[in-house]
C-alpha positions in Angstrom: -9.9 -7.8 16.1 -8.7 -4.4 14.7 -6.7 -3.7 17.9 -5.2 -7.2 17.8 -4.3 -6.8 14.1 -2.6 -3.5 14.8 -0.7 -5.2 17.6 0.4 -7.9 15.2 1.6 -5.3 12.7 3.7 -3.7 15.4 5.1 -7.1 16.5 6.0 -8.1 12.9 7.6 -4.7 12.3 9.7 -5.2 15.4 10.6 -8.7 14.4 11.7 -7.6 10.9 13.9 -4.9 12.6 15.7 -7.6 14.6 13.4 -8.4 17.5 12.6 -11.8 18.9 9.2 -12.3 17.1 7.7 -14.8 19.6 4.6 -12.6 20.1 4.1 -12.3 16.3 4.0 -16.1 15.9 1.5 -16.4 18.8 -0.8 -13.6 17.4 -0.7 -15.1 13.9 -2.1 -18.3 15.4 -4.7 -16.7 17.6 -6.0 -14.4 14.8 -5.9 -17.2 12.3 -3.9 -15.2 9.8 -3.5 -17.0 6.5 -2.2 -14.2 4.2 0.2 -11.3 4.6 0.0 -8.4 2.1 3.4 -6.7 1.7 3.2 -3.0 0.8 5.9 -0.5 0.4 4.4 2.3 2.6 1.5 3.5 4.7 -0.2 5.4 1.8 -0.6 2.0 0.0 -1.9 0.5 3.2 -4.5 3.3 3.4 -5.6 2.7 -0.2 -5.9 -1.1 0.2 -7.9 -0.9 3.4 -10.2 1.9 2.0 -11.0 -0.2 -1.0 -11.7 -3.3 1.1 -14.0 -1.3 3.3 -15.9 0.1 0.3 -16.4 -3.5 -0.9 -17.8 -4.5 2.5 -14.8 -6.6 3.4 -13.2 -7.0 6.8 -9.7 -8.2 5.9 -8.7 -8.8 9.5 -11.7 -11.1 10.1 -10.7 -12.9 6.9 -7.3 -13.7 8.2 -5.5 -11.1 6.1 -2.7 -8.9 7.6 -1.9 -5.9 5.5 1.6 -4.6 6.3 3.5 -1.4 5.5 7.2 -2.4 5.3 8.8 1.0 5.2 10.3 0.5 1.7 10.5 -2.2 -0.9 14.1 -3.1 0.1 12.6 -4.7 3.3 10.6 -7.2 1.4 13.2 -10.0 1.6 13.2 -9.8 5.4 9.4 -9.8 5.7 9.0 -12.6 3.2 11.6 -14.8 5.0 9.9 -14.3 8.3 6.3 -14.7 7.2 6.4 -16.9 4.1 6.9 -20.6 3.5 10.4 -20.5 5.2 8.9 -18.7 8.2 5.4 -18.7 9.6 4.0 -20.3 6.5 1.7 -17.5 5.4 0.6 -16.9 1.8 2.3 -13.8 0.6 1.1 -11.2 -1.8 1.8 -7.5 -2.4 1.7 -4.3 -4.4 4.8 -2.5 -5.6 6.1 0.1 -8.1 7.5 -1.2 -11.4 11.0 0.1 -10.5 10.9 -1.9 -7.2 9.6 -5.1 -8.7 13.0 -6.8 -8.7 13.2 -6.5 -4.9 9.8 -8.2 -4.6 10.6 -11.0 -7.1 14.0 -11.8 -5.4 12.6 -11.6 -1.9 9.6 -13.8 -2.5 11.6 -16.4 -4.5 14.2 -16.7 -1.8 11.4 -17.3 0.7 9.9 -20.0 -1.5 6.8 -17.9 -2.3 5.1 -17.5 -5.6 6.1 -14.4 -7.5 2.6 -14.4 -9.2 1.3 -12.8 -6.0 2.9 -9.5 -6.9 0.8 -6.7 -8.4 2.7 -4.0 -10.1 2.0 -0.2 -10.5 3.8 1.6 -13.4 5.2 4.5 -11.3 3.4 4.1 -8.0 -0.1 3.7 -6.7 -0.7 7.4 -6.4 0.0 7.8 -10.2 -2.4 4.9 -10.9 -5.2 6.6 -8.9 -4.5 10.0 -10.4 -4.6 8.6 -13.9 -7.8 6.7 -13.2 -9.6 9.7 -11.6 -8.3 12.3 -14.0 -6.5 15.5 -12.8 -9.7 17.6 -12.8 -11.3 15.3 -10.2 -8.1 15.2 -8.2 -7.9 19.0 -8.1 -11.5 19.1 -6.9 -10.5 16.8 -4.0 -7.5 19.0 -3.2 -9.8 22.0 -3.1 -12.4 20.2 -0.9 -9.7 19.2 1.5 -8.5 22.8 1.9 -5.3 22.4 0.1 -6.1 24.6 -2.9 -3.8 27.5 -1.9 -0.9 25.1 -1.2 -1.5 23.4 -4.6 -1.6 26.7 -6.5 1.7 27.8 -4.8 3.2 24.4 -5.7 2.4 24.4 -9.4 3.9 28.0 -9.8 7.3 26.8 -8.6 9.9 26.8 -11.4 10.6 23.1 -10.8 7.0 22.3 -11.9 7.2 24.1 -15.2 7.0 21.8 -18.1 5.6 18.9 -16.1 2.2 17.4 -16.9 -0.7 17.9 -14.5 -0.5 14.2 -13.6 3.2 14.5 -12.7 2.5 17.7 -10.7 -0.4 16.1 -8.8 1.7 13.0 -7.9 4.6 15.2 -6.7 2.3 17.4 -4.7 1.0 14.5 -2.6 4.5 13.8 -1.4 5.4 17.3 -0.4 4.0 17.3 3.1 4.3 14.6 5.8 1.1 12.6 6.1 -0.4 13.9 2.9 0.2 10.8 0.8 -1.5 8.7 3.5 -4.5 11.0 3.7 -4.9 11.1 -0.1 -4.4 7.4 -0.4 -7.7 7.1 1.4 -9.4 10.1 -0.3 -8.5 9.1 -3.8 -9.8 5.6 -3.4 -13.0 6.9 -1.8 -13.5 9.0 -4.9 -13.2 6.2 -7.4 -16.1 4.9 -9.4 -16.8 1.4 -8.0 -16.3 -0.1 -11.5 -13.2 1.9 -12.3 -10.4 0.9 -10.0 -6.7 0.7 -11.1 -5.9 -2.8 -12.2 -3.0 -3.5 -9.7 -5.2 -2.5 -6.7 -8.3 -4.4 -8.1 -6.2 -7.4 -8.8 -4.6 -7.4 -5.3 -8.0 -7.2 -3.5 -9.5 -9.8 -5.7 -6.7 -12.2 -4.9 -7.3 -12.0 -1.1 
């Protein structure tokens, strides 16, 4: 099932990029997909799947396809292909506050309900850092062997005057793949009863 869902993600990505999309339609039927979760990037996907696993849920088996779209500006294309005007899937998603307009317009044009959008203030990383607290985040950074890189980063002139939350959030984006890795790690570190509201709301809606 996991392999098939990965294949479906690849097919949908190719379709959204201008491919034929025939295989995507067939896979949606075979896997009995009912919902598509539209996320801006792979770190969001890592966070959503990690929380689902912690709650003992198998989203693929439940007919939920979680997608990383490569940016909020792609939401209109994905919504048109997968929503009521396309394959007829229920659409939901998670986005940053500054990108909410792209989601609202994209879902409305596709005939989907805008109520399915869950919004982070800055982004999901900021929500996770604020929920965990910067001391806990720094503990995770040290455990992961990134302490020296972190200490070098915060001494940079550009970081002077920034809050620890702002520095932590920026640090996660300074190396390729780091946001994805920490998207998983920060969710793993959450207290089960203290999950950022947008992430909690999204999972509860599925």
